[in-house]
VOKE-983824 format. One line per field, with one value per residue (C-alpha): residue number from 1; residue in one letter; x, y, z. Coordinates in nm, 3 decimals. Layout:
N
n: NUM:...
res: a:...
x: X:...
y: Y:...
z: Z:...
END
This chain:
659
n: 1:2:3:4:5:6:7:8:9:10:11:12:13:14:15:16:17:18:19:20:21:22:23:24:25:26:27:28:29:30:31:32:33:34:35:36:37:38:39:40:41:42:43:44:45:46:47:48:49:50:51:52:53:54:55:56:57:58:59:60:61:62:63:64:65:66:67:68:69:70:71:72:73:74:75:76:77:78:79:80:81:82:83:84:85:86:87:88:89:90:91:92:93:94:95:96:97:98:99:100:101:102:103:104:105:106:107:108:109:110:111:112:113:114:115:116:117:118:119:120:121:122:123:124:125:126:127:128:129:130:131:132:133:134:135:136:137:138:139:140:141:142:143:144:145:146:147:148:149:150:151:152:153:154:155:156:157:158:159:160:161:162:163:164:165:166:167:168:169:170:171:172:173:174:175:176:177:178:179:180:181:182:183:184:185:186:187:188:189:190:191:192:193:194:195:196:197:198:199:200:201:202:203:204:205:206:207:208:209:210:211:212:213:214:215:216:217:218:219:220:221:222:223:224:225:226:227:228:229:230:231:232:233:234:235:236:237:238:239:240:241:242:243:244:245:246:247:248:249:250:251:252:253:254:255:256:257:258:259:260:261:262:263:264:265:266:267:268:269:270:271:272:273:274:275:276:277:278:279:280:281:282:283:284:285:286:287:288:289:290:291:292:293:294:295:296:297:298:299:300:301:302:303:304:305:306:307:308:309:310:311:312:313:314:315:316:317:318:319:320:321:322:323:324:325:326:327:328:329:330:331:332:333:334:335:336:337:338:339:340:341:342:343:344:345:346:347:348:349:350:351:352:353:354:355:356:357:358:359:360:361:362:363:364:365:366:367:368:369:370:371:372:373:374:375:376:377:378:379:380:381:382:383:384:385:386:387:388:389:390:391:392:393:394:395:396:397:398:399:400:401:402:403:404:405:406:407:408:409:410:411:412:413:414:415:416:417:418:419:420:421:422:423:424:425:426:427:428:429:430:431:432:433:434:435:436:437:438:439:440:441:442:443:444:445:446:447:448:449:450:451:452:453:454:455:456:457:458:459:460:461:462:463:464:465:466:467:468:469:470:471:472:473:474:475:476:477:478:479:480:481:482:483:484:485:486:487:488:489:490:491:492:493:494:495:496:497:498:499:500:501:502:503:504:505:506:507:508:509:510:511:512:513:514:515:516:517:518:519:520:521:522:523:524:525:526:527:528:529:530:531:532:533:534:535:536:537:538:539:540:541:542:543:544:545:546:547:548:549:550:551:552:553:554:555:556:557:558:559:560:561:562:563:564:565:566:567:568:569:570:571:572:573:574:575:576:577:578:579:580:581:582:583:584:585:586:587:588:589:590:591:592:593:594:595:596:597:598:599:600:601:602:603:604:605:606:607:608:609:610:611:612:613:614:615:616:617:618:619:620:621:622:623:624:625:626:627:628:629:630:631:632:633:634:635:636:637:638:639:640:641:642:643:644:645:646:647:648:649:650:651:652:653:654:655:656:657:658:659
res: x:x:x:x:x:x:x:x:x:x:x:x:x:x:x:x:x:x:x:x:x:x:x:x:x:x:x:x:x:x:x:x:x:x:x:x:x:x:x:x:x:x:x:x:x:x:x:x:x:x:x:x:x:x:x:x:x:x:x:x:x:x:x:x:x:x:x:x:x:x:x:x:x:x:x:x:x:x:x:x:x:x:x:x:x:x:x:x:x:x:x:x:x:x:x:x:x:x:x:x:x:x:x:x:x:x:x:x:x:x:x:x:x:x:x:x:x:x:x:x:x:x:x:x:x:x:x:x:x:x:x:x:x:x:x:x:x:x:x:x:x:x:x:x:x:x:x:x:x:x:x:x:x:x:x:x:x:x:x:x:x:x:x:x:x:x:x:x:x:x:x:x:x:x:x:x:x:x:x:x:x:x:x:x:x:x:x:x:x:x:x:x:x:x:x:x:x:x:x:x:x:x:x:x:x:x:x:x:x:x:x:x:x:x:x:x:x:x:x:x:x:x:x:x:x:x:x:x:x:x:x:x:x:x:x:x:x:x:x:x:x:x:x:x:x:x:x:x:x:x:x:x:x:x:x:x:x:x:x:x:x:x:x:x:x:x:x:x:x:x:x:x:x:x:x:x:x:x:x:x:x:x:x:x:x:x:x:x:x:x:x:x:x:x:x:x:x:x:x:x:x:x:x:x:x:x:x:x:x:x:x:x:x:x:x:x:x:x:x:x:x:x:x:x:x:x:x:x:x:x:x:x:x:x:x:x:x:x:x:x:x:x:x:x:x:x:x:x:x:x:x:x:x:x:x:x:x:x:x:x:x:x:x:x:x:x:x:x:x:x:x:x:x:x:x:x:x:x:x:x:x:x:x:x:x:x:x:x:x:x:x:x:x:x:x:x:x:x:x:x:x:x:x:x:x:x:x:x:x:x:x:x:x:x:x:x:x:x:x:x:x:x:x:x:x:x:x:x:x:x:x:x:x:x:x:x:x:x:x:x:x:x:x:x:x:x:x:x:x:x:x:x:x:x:x:x:x:x:x:x:x:x:x:x:x:x:x:x:x:x:x:x:x:x:x:x:x:x:x:x:x:x:x:x:x:x:x:x:x:x:x:x:x:x:x:x:x:x:x:x:x:x:x:x:x:x:x:x:x:x:x:x:x:x:x:x:x:x:x:x:x:x:x:x:x:x:x:x:x:x:x:x:x:x:x:x:x:x:x:x:x:x:x:x:x:x:x:x:x:x:x:x:x:x:x:x:x:x:x:x:x:x:x:x:x:x:x:x:x:x:x:x:x:x:x:x:x:x:x:x:x:x:x:x:x:x:x:x:x:x:x:x:x:x:x:x:x:x:x:x:x:x:x:x:x:x:x:x:x:x:x:x:x:x:x:x:x:x:x:x:x:x:x:x:x:x:x:x:x:x:x:x:x:x:x:x:x:x:x:x:x:x:x:x:x:x:x:x:x:x:x:x:x:x:x:x:x:x:x
x: 6.093:6.416:6.280:6.145:6.483:6.664:6.424:6.473:6.850:6.836:6.589:6.799:7.118:6.953:6.839:7.186:7.345:7.101:7.165:7.516:7.578:7.477:7.398:7.048:6.901:6.695:6.624:6.624:6.622:6.306:6.108:5.847:5.999:5.836:6.001:6.017:6.176:6.407:6.363:6.358:6.483:6.335:6.184:6.455:6.355:6.297:6.558:6.433:6.210:5.937:5.892:5.550:5.608:5.246:5.217:5.518:5.467:5.541:5.716:5.959:6.327:6.570:6.513:6.664:6.688:6.932:7.083:6.783:6.786:6.561:6.235:6.092:6.203:6.221:6.389:6.599:6.758:6.904:6.815:6.583:6.482:6.367:6.257:6.181:6.076:6.146:6.099:6.349:6.203:6.526:6.835:7.055:7.068:7.224:7.602:7.698:7.542:7.661:7.523:7.547:7.449:7.455:7.443:7.496:7.627:7.632:7.442:7.398:7.242:7.081:6.969:6.726:6.818:7.197:7.430:7.589:7.746:7.807:7.976:8.335:8.226:8.004:8.189:7.908:7.676:7.357:7.385:7.128:6.892:7.107:7.443:7.716:7.927:8.301:8.299:8.053:8.026:7.890:7.648:7.802:7.536:7.404:7.761:7.766:7.980:7.934:7.766:7.968:7.988:8.017:8.023:7.782:7.794:7.482:7.447:7.250:6.970:6.689:6.428:6.094:6.055:6.367:6.390:6.653:6.654:6.866:6.936:7.052:7.225:7.277:7.602:7.420:7.069:7.160:7.316:7.220:7.155:7.083:7.065:6.985:6.959:7.032:7.049:7.097:7.261:7.273:7.467:7.218:7.300:6.975:6.812:6.605:6.561:6.452:6.441:6.521:6.784:7.075:7.079:7.276:7.542:7.610:7.969:8.017:8.254:8.363:8.467:8.832:9.032:9.362:9.619:9.981:9.999:10.023:9.681:9.620:9.313:9.205:8.920:8.802:8.625:8.262:8.309:8.345:8.392:8.743:8.733:8.935:9.109:9.210:9.329:9.111:9.223:9.204:9.362:9.575:9.681:9.908:9.925:10.255:10.368:10.675:10.682:10.317:9.968:9.820:9.473:9.215:9.114:9.463:9.764:9.882:10.254:10.347:10.194:9.931:9.866:9.724:9.724:9.582:9.410:9.262:9.161:9.420:9.432:9.234:9.071:9.080:8.870:8.567:8.642:8.477:8.826:8.988:9.349:9.455:9.726:9.845:10.045:10.162:10.116:10.187:9.892:9.965:9.906:10.269:10.444:10.567:10.850:10.818:10.926:10.632:10.647:11.026:11.052:11.269:11.112:10.902:10.557:10.411:10.274:10.038:9.790:9.747:9.434:9.481:9.142:9.169:9.503:9.364:9.711:9.736:10.113:10.192:10.317:10.511:10.674:10.779:10.926:11.114:11.270:11.382:11.541:11.720:11.868:12.023:11.780:11.565:11.204:10.935:10.952:10.630:10.456:10.146:9.884:9.512:9.306:9.011:8.854:8.603:8.572:8.497:8.721:8.855:9.074:9.440:9.640:10.000:10.166:10.400:10.654:10.530:10.774:10.938:11.275:11.425:11.756:11.589:11.375:11.467:11.801:11.848:11.972:11.731:11.646:11.528:11.362:11.669:11.899:11.876:12.233:12.556:12.573:12.277:12.045:12.142:11.941:11.763:11.465:11.199:10.977:10.755:10.562:10.210:9.849:9.761:9.693:10.028:10.244:10.434:10.642:10.603:10.895:11.000:10.993:10.664:10.585:10.615:10.250:10.328:10.145:10.262:10.492:10.446:10.675:10.517:10.720:10.708:10.982:11.029:10.666:10.583:10.367:10.663:10.945:11.104:11.086:11.464:11.449:11.169:11.369:11.687:11.545:11.338:11.649:11.860:11.606:11.570:11.949:11.943:11.670:11.854:12.170:11.980:11.804:12.120:12.352:12.632:12.411:12.657:12.950:13.058:13.099:12.870:12.595:12.334:12.554:12.673:12.306:12.181:12.272:12.260:12.227:11.917:11.754:11.841:11.694:11.385:11.337:11.379:11.132:10.873:10.934:10.944:10.606:10.494:10.356:10.075:10.131:10.509:10.703:10.391:10.222:10.367:10.717:10.939:11.284:11.517:11.839:12.068:12.287:12.601:12.918:13.217:13.394:13.111:12.753:12.490:12.293:11.923:11.828:11.522:11.281:11.164:10.936:10.572:10.226:10.221:9.879:9.764:10.101:10.222:9.943:9.661:9.546:9.339:9.436:9.739:9.865:9.981:9.901:10.049:10.375:10.566:10.657:10.816:10.579:10.813:10.728:10.350:10.161:9.893:9.680:9.756:9.968:10.240:10.603:10.886:11.120:11.408:11.377:11.400:11.675:11.882:11.890:12.068:12.369:12.589:12.716:12.363:12.261:12.558:12.468:12.105:12.194:12.461:12.236:11.953:12.178:12.309:11.960:11.830:12.099:12.024:11.727:11.513:11.585:11.269:11.365:11.414:11.094:10.901:11.042:10.957:10.598:10.559:10.692:10.440:10.144:10.236:10.210:9.869:9.733:9.468:9.440:9.351:9.053:8.926:8.993:8.794:8.517:8.479:8.527:8.402:8.543:8.762:8.509:8.428:8.594:8.722:8.854:9.095:9.147:9.284:9.226:8.959:9.077:8.788:9.027:9.326:9.545:9.454:9.536:9.880:9.947:9.851:10.085:10.377:10.329:10.282:10.611:10.800:10.670:10.747:11.105:11.157:11.046:11.281:11.565:11.528:11.489:11.766:12.011:12.054:12.173:11.914:12.115:11.892:12.176:12.362:12.664:12.596:12.854:12.959:12.987:13.257:13.513:13.557:13.362:13.346:13.502:13.548:13.443:13.568:13.392:13.383:13.703:13.891:13.818:13.760:13.725:13.517:13.467:13.244:13.315:13.082:13.135:12.958:12.886
y: 9.322:9.517:9.759:9.477:9.302:9.620:9.672:9.311:9.352:9.673:9.527:9.216:9.419:9.640:9.338:9.186:9.510:9.548:9.187:9.295:9.411:9.777:10.035:10.140:10.355:10.162:10.450:10.816:11.129:11.244:10.933:10.966:10.945:10.939:11.197:11.321:11.651:11.569:11.844:11.570:11.212:10.973:10.643:10.385:10.155:10.425:10.278:9.916:9.744:9.672:10.031:10.180:10.520:10.573:10.884:11.046:11.297:11.207:11.415:11.395:11.455:11.610:11.778:12.091:12.467:12.742:12.620:12.664:12.308:12.119:11.961:11.980:12.280:12.209:12.417:12.168:12.279:11.949:11.631:11.500:11.133:10.985:10.634:10.472:10.115:9.935:9.584:9.338:9.048:8.872:8.955:8.725:8.975:9.246:9.240:9.559:9.832:10.187:10.481:10.826:11.087:11.465:11.614:11.920:11.866:11.499:11.171:10.811:10.548:10.220:9.949:9.688:9.780:9.766:10.063:10.078:10.425:10.740:11.060:11.130:11.386:11.149:10.944:10.723:10.468:10.594:10.972:11.161:11.405:11.700:11.541:11.793:11.684:11.734:11.980:12.110:11.974:12.159:11.993:11.940:11.881:12.238:12.340:12.103:11.844:11.474:11.356:11.155:10.786:10.478:10.113:9.889:9.506:9.381:9.121:9.391:9.354:9.099:8.969:9.129:9.456:9.657:9.978:10.249:10.488:10.805:11.056:11.390:11.609:11.985:12.122:12.349:12.493:12.830:12.692:12.873:12.560:12.187:11.921:11.550:11.363:10.986:10.753:10.375:10.259:9.890:9.700:9.470:9.155:9.126:9.238:9.555:9.821:9.661:9.977:10.320:10.473:10.632:11.014:11.211:11.298:10.933:10.822:10.450:10.322:10.042:10.270:10.241:10.556:10.629:10.875:10.966:11.023:10.743:10.630:10.562:10.357:10.333:10.120:10.129:9.835:9.831:10.174:10.338:10.714:10.823:10.978:11.266:11.027:10.763:10.595:10.314:10.011:10.029:9.880:10.090:10.002:10.214:10.187:10.328:10.223:10.434:10.348:10.402:10.505:10.403:10.247:10.212:9.944:9.817:9.624:9.750:9.751:10.052:9.925:9.665:9.632:9.748:10.107:10.315:10.633:10.943:11.294:11.567:11.944:12.219:12.462:12.198:11.967:12.170:12.143:11.876:11.760:11.630:11.576:11.239:11.100:10.750:10.483:10.182:9.866:9.496:9.258:9.232:9.606:9.696:9.979:9.882:10.099:10.098:10.324:10.488:10.641:10.662:10.820:10.659:10.394:10.509:10.435:10.785:10.975:11.261:11.282:11.656:11.745:12.094:12.266:12.641:12.618:12.591:12.569:12.236:12.286:12.553:12.306:12.110:12.431:12.557:12.224:12.206:12.549:12.453:12.128:12.312:12.541:12.236:12.198:11.897:11.952:11.686:11.501:11.497:11.311:11.427:11.153:11.088:10.935:10.696:10.655:10.372:10.352:10.724:10.958:11.213:11.435:11.533:11.479:11.518:11.230:11.400:11.281:11.354:11.556:11.321:11.204:10.971:10.925:11.029:11.306:11.518:11.355:11.414:11.155:10.924:11.047:10.783:10.849:10.726:10.991:11.248:11.377:11.425:11.443:11.208:11.472:11.731:11.588:11.514:11.743:11.865:12.150:12.407:12.732:12.624:12.581:12.267:12.110:11.937:12.023:12.349:12.613:12.990:13.206:13.480:13.709:13.823:13.812:14.127:14.192:14.165:13.832:13.500:13.291:12.919:12.635:12.291:11.976:11.747:11.486:11.292:11.217:11.504:11.275:11.041:11.295:11.320:11.667:11.700:11.669:11.926:12.160:12.110:12.219:12.496:12.632:12.602:12.800:13.057:13.096:13.161:13.423:13.587:13.609:13.746:14.009:14.103:14.399:14.173:13.976:14.026:13.880:13.548:13.389:13.576:13.644:13.423:13.265:12.959:12.863:12.847:12.719:13.057:12.923:12.719:13.031:13.234:12.968:12.928:13.304:13.322:13.041:13.201:13.548:13.461:13.295:13.561:13.274:13.410:13.129:13.162:13.219:13.201:12.869:12.544:12.670:12.369:12.379:12.099:12.029:11.727:11.577:11.771:11.647:11.547:11.874:12.121:12.212:12.117:12.433:12.484:12.447:12.616:12.389:12.183:12.430:12.321:12.421:12.667:12.600:12.957:13.116:13.263:13.522:13.289:13.462:13.778:13.882:14.010:14.169:13.823:13.884:14.233:14.212:14.443:14.405:14.141:13.880:13.827:14.183:14.145:14.145:13.878:13.902:13.651:13.439:13.673:13.608:13.615:13.912:13.707:13.792:14.170:14.139:13.915:14.195:14.419:14.186:14.266:13.907:13.765:14.036:13.960:13.589:13.674:13.903:13.678:13.371:13.556:13.674:13.320:13.172:13.441:13.343:12.972:12.801:13.117:13.272:13.354:13.098:12.823:12.901:12.913:12.575:12.413:12.537:12.433:12.086:12.041:12.174:11.955:11.655:11.784:11.864:11.591:11.527:11.888:11.861:11.556:11.728:12.038:11.828:11.661:11.995:12.273:12.564:12.748:13.029:13.035:13.210:12.950:13.086:13.265:13.316:13.653:13.574:13.375:13.297:13.102:12.866:12.658:12.843:13.175:13.036:12.929:13.262:13.445:13.225:13.283:13.658:13.696:13.511:13.712:14.041:13.933:13.834:14.166:14.350:14.139:14.213:14.585:14.554:14.304:14.484:14.775:14.848:14.687:14.742:14.993:15.181:15.424:15.636:16.011:16.226:16.405:16.085:16.081:15.818:15.732:15.417:15.314:14.994:14.836:14.475:14.260:13.928:13.642:13.529:13.362:13.541:13.344:13.544:13.827:14.002:14.267:14.572:14.698:15.013:14.992:15.289
z: 3.504:3.517:3.775:3.991:3.986:4.093:4.382:4.490:4.495:4.695:4.944:4.991:5.027:5.289:5.486:5.473:5.594:5.879:5.975:6.063:6.422:6.450:6.718:6.820:7.096:7.351:7.589:7.490:7.699:7.517:7.611:7.884:8.232:8.572:8.793:9.151:9.253:9.541:9.796:10.058:10.080:9.822:9.936:10.011:9.724:9.461:9.222:9.232:8.977:9.232:9.344:9.259:9.095:8.987:9.203:9.038:8.758:8.394:8.128:7.838:7.901:7.899:8.234:8.380:8.365:8.278:7.949:7.717:7.579:7.824:7.702:8.052:8.252:8.623:8.889:9.082:9.409:9.523:9.329:9.058:9.055:8.723:8.618:8.284:8.204:7.876:7.745:7.600:7.405:7.313:7.520:7.309:7.021:7.243:7.211:7.398:7.613:7.673:7.869:7.711:7.966:7.966:8.313:8.527:8.791:8.898:8.862:8.979:8.747:8.854:8.612:8.741:9.095:9.050:9.051:8.705:8.695:8.896:8.790:8.891:9.151:9.350:9.610:9.741:9.577:9.740:9.782:9.986:9.819:9.933:9.855:9.763:9.462:9.505:9.214:8.958:8.602:8.301:8.058:7.715:7.453:7.447:7.363:7.064:7.242:7.307:7.628:7.876:7.794:8.013:7.910:8.103:8.110:7.932:8.207:8.392:8.134:8.163:7.923:7.992:8.182:8.271:8.474:8.452:8.747:8.762:9.035:8.898:9.155:9.158:9.299:9.545:9.598:9.443:9.124:8.804:8.599:8.603:8.331:8.309:7.978:7.978:7.676:7.664:7.341:7.245:6.983:6.812:6.614:6.422:6.098:6.097:6.364:6.690:6.901:6.751:6.527:6.712:6.732:6.475:6.732:6.817:6.762:6.694:6.965:6.732:6.447:6.345:6.422:6.257:6.384:6.325:6.703:6.957:7.078:7.447:7.540:7.904:8.033:8.393:8.557:8.444:8.287:8.628:8.622:8.719:9.069:9.210:9.447:9.530:9.212:9.080:8.882:8.505:8.194:7.960:7.609:7.390:7.012:6.891:6.544:6.480:6.111:6.026:6.129:6.461:6.471:6.742:6.818:6.746:6.865:7.204:7.135:7.353:7.676:7.759:8.127:8.455:8.582:8.863:8.752:8.918:8.821:8.872:8.848:9.015:8.771:8.497:8.714:8.609:8.235:8.018:7.923:8.240:8.342:8.483:8.705:8.612:8.788:8.586:8.793:8.796:8.812:9.184:9.219:9.284:9.096:8.752:8.617:8.240:7.953:7.777:7.429:7.433:7.779:8.050:8.275:8.570:8.714:8.773:8.474:8.393:8.108:8.051:7.855:7.707:7.700:7.760:7.575:7.222:7.070:7.257:7.292:7.554:7.815:7.553:7.434:7.778:7.884:7.553:7.610:7.962:7.844:7.564:7.829:7.991:8.282:8.353:8.254:8.210:7.879:7.678:7.396:7.214:7.184:7.147:7.425:7.435:7.779:7.813:7.434:7.407:7.210:7.459:7.239:7.211:7.529:7.639:7.823:8.072:8.325:8.676:8.886:9.133:9.259:9.000:8.822:8.495:8.646:8.948:9.017:9.388:9.632:9.808:10.158:10.403:10.741:10.930:10.775:11.051:11.078:10.886:10.509:10.474:10.619:10.358:10.066:9.854:9.893:9.654:9.774:9.609:9.631:9.547:9.647:9.835:10.169:10.216:10.517:10.470:10.640:10.614:10.511:10.753:10.447:10.296:9.928:9.716:9.805:10.177:10.213:10.355:10.140:10.205:10.099:10.062:10.125:9.821:9.864:10.083:10.163:10.402:10.613:10.666:10.703:11.046:11.199:11.177:10.797:10.771:10.991:10.789:10.453:10.614:10.785:10.469:10.265:10.544:10.558:10.182:10.222:10.512:10.304:10.002:10.213:10.402:10.343:10.218:9.978:9.686:9.880:9.726:10.069:10.307:10.052:9.886:9.616:9.814:9.864:9.504:9.161:8.988:8.632:8.723:8.870:8.559:8.330:8.546:8.528:8.152:8.077:8.304:8.162:7.793:7.850:8.104:8.306:8.521:8.773:8.763:9.086:9.305:9.210:9.072:9.155:9.227:9.384:9.488:9.675:9.645:9.918:9.992:9.829:10.038:9.960:9.903:9.980:9.721:9.644:9.583:9.217:9.071:8.884:8.721:8.545:8.553:8.431:8.140:7.988:8.062:7.981:7.648:7.630:7.731:8.053:8.075:8.428:8.620:8.295:8.186:7.818:7.807:7.612:7.848:8.214:8.434:8.571:8.867:8.978:8.942:9.276:9.278:9.589:9.861:9.624:9.506:9.408:9.663:9.681:9.540:9.173:9.204:9.463:9.232:8.974:9.222:9.199:8.895:8.876:8.858:8.614:8.391:8.384:8.310:8.019:7.871:7.896:7.726:7.446:7.393:7.385:7.149:6.899:6.934:7.097:7.124:6.788:6.593:6.330:6.587:6.779:6.454:6.353:6.686:6.677:6.313:6.386:6.669:6.472:6.174:6.404:6.515:6.168:6.170:6.544:6.627:6.393:6.580:6.911:6.822:6.670:7.010:7.190:6.955:7.151:6.899:6.876:7.248:7.539:7.783:8.111:8.114:7.738:7.637:7.270:7.083:6.731:6.585:6.402:6.501:6.250:6.413:6.758:6.638:6.465:6.783:6.987:6.750:6.721:7.095:7.163:6.901:7.043:7.396:7.309:7.130:7.444:7.656:7.411:7.463:7.839:7.905:7.676:7.914:8.265:8.494:8.811:8.995:9.168:8.945:9.039:9.034:8.857:9.177:9.385:9.653:9.554:9.920:9.997:9.630:9.503:9.165:9.108:8.818:8.751:8.688:8.851:8.690:8.363:8.044:7.717:7.864:8.196:8.350:8.563:8.836:9.038:9.372:9.593
END
């Protein structure tokens, strides 16, 4: 009797638990699918319920080749079309529907004849069989990661027969791999298992997450994949409880409103963890300047998703150093991101570089300012990749290749020619003066054209990190309007993009402790001649050495750097575990890693030791005479002159003997 009673209780308890809403799998990749290899255009109605696919072949998914995890190996040159039918007896018990899909390289999904999802790299609803995705995408599940997830309105389901149809697309006919593995997951409000248990890898989208970091939740309309461009409408909520833990789902007290969102980045576009550009908007679609996570109000933001940077903090660290030097650099906040109810890892919310009182504080330049002081600023321009309008310097890079300057602000497509010519001519005048025989002259040389301290600080941040992209890519410069009594010089910065700096790149000697990155030739994108030429000027060299010595005793002391890194990794103690559970890459080489640590602690130790070794090398190489021209012992005193600077002198001065 006792045993019978216990069994009754357990059975009843199990029935009550299963009667609670729970997730099941309605369609699995390893179900039988009818398929057609798309070496030519599929019939026009192939994705509709009424289409007769009886002549198609049948096999279990997943489908593909090249990754070693496909149930049915098929060599796909262009597209693969698959269809699967399933039955719903009672639609009323289905609360929610999500698509989990693993793919390489692109896909489009139709449910009962309606488009319900397409990957971020597909820009049309009905792609041709030989459609070329905008970029490739690597499958994730064979790497131990979660498939991509999209929420689908359950209104697309019907009682009776349903049909899911999927077009998988390869990036090109010679691609080395292809994958397609779709799953439909449903939240059921009924007792027992109606369909099938969810796979072991399934993550409940309704589970409560807790984090000491702010949580950002973004939902696109109908779970639409975020495209490269243009921005699409979405909703963003931020949970930011300063005095306690943050929960998701939770109360959106940091922001709760409309945004525009698009993919951003170049190399990172091919990573499973994407970067995003955000624009906070009013319900009317207009820009909405708001403060986010303690940063000053604006409407343009970046969500940086560190992936190859397994420390997760290289950008945060570099921007911190630049701000401590007294220069503007983008403010940052570490956070965790949920995109369409899917955990997306640790991210960094970053201020986008733009003209703003709290960002790059240059004067507004309107199209009608075409003469006088109004024409003189403000301008933001950069040495970078890109398709924006640019001008080419009359001086080649250190590798004797073209050096192009891209217009950034004002909008280069709206700038009058006279404004483009003004900043081009001003920069060219600076380069002429720097290259000229009298370049050290305080009036006739380069000094009236630049803010020397900003160039010194820009140099030191890029050199202490040995930034492989420094000087030649993502190199911003800006110029304000002239003052009534003086010319506003060019300022270097803000610094930008350090995720493969600090010993994280295995090319161009970027992880070698010794050497100056500013002197490293880099193919057709090499640094300008400026940085080596500056060192031939004793006044610049003195400022460089004295600034370095000051920083090494304060913001760049080993103790201070160690404290900053420890404070950031303490914040990330729990979040980094969730990040690397979603993206298990700590023991994998991700381009262009120079070091693979296997654990987060090892990655952080490598970062610290690399910085300490790098600073020690810079100590020994900045604490000596870098001026390349020495005076031989038998030099003729005729034609020599002695220079004392700075003038006026305050506390200390330097002597330079020029021949």
